[in-house]
N, C-alpha and C positions, 0 to 999 in steps of 0.2 A: 136518800140519803147517803153521805160518802162515809168511808170507814176511816178510822184514825189510824194512821202508822205509827209505830212504834217510835220512830224518829221524829215525827210532828208532836207526839204525846210527850217526848222528853224534853224537846225544845218549849213547847208552850207550859210545861210543869216548871222549867227553868226561869221563864221570861213572864208569866201571867199568874199572878197570886190568886186570882178567883181560880182559874183552871186547875191549878195546884190544889187548892182546898176542894174541889170538885172531885178531882181523881182520888183524893184522901178519903173522901166521904163515900165515894162509889166502892173502894176496896172494903171500907169498913161494913157496908150494906152486905158486900159479897160474902165476907167472914161469917156475919150473923145468920145470914140466909143459908150459909154451908152447915152452920151448927145446927139450926132448925131442921135442916133436912135430913141430917143424920139421926136424928131422934125417931124412934118407932111410933111415937105418939105425941101430938101436939096437944096442948091445953087450948081452951077457946081464946085466952089472951095471945097465946103464941101464934093460932092461926091468924088472928087480927094483926099482930104485929108482922107476920109474915106477909100478908098482903099488903102493908102500909109500906114495908121496905121495898118490896117490889115496885109500886108505884112509884116511891122516892127515887129508887135507882134508876128507873126510866127517865125521870125529870132529870136526875143529875147527868145522864148519857146524853139527852137531848140538849141541854145547856152546853156540854164540852163540845159537841158537834157544831152548835151554833158559833161558838167561840172559834172553833177550826175554819168553819166557812169563813168567818169574819177576817181571820188570820190570812187565809188564802187569797181572799179578794184585795186585801192590802198589798200583799206580797207581789200579785200578778199586775195591781195598778202600777207598780214601780218600775 
């Protein structure tokens, strides 16, 4: 899996609506996970939420990586 550079993230956020929405969701998930991590104790519901958010965050990142690979392939084909 390739790493997204900050430059590529900015470019795709400006030019690709789906990528922009994925980035926003990924940041939202990070914020909520940080809130949960700061708690001394998680309820059962919060533990389930944390697991769900981690899985969703991973799927979001995978899709962002896929979009980046597609972009790189288009750019290198020209």
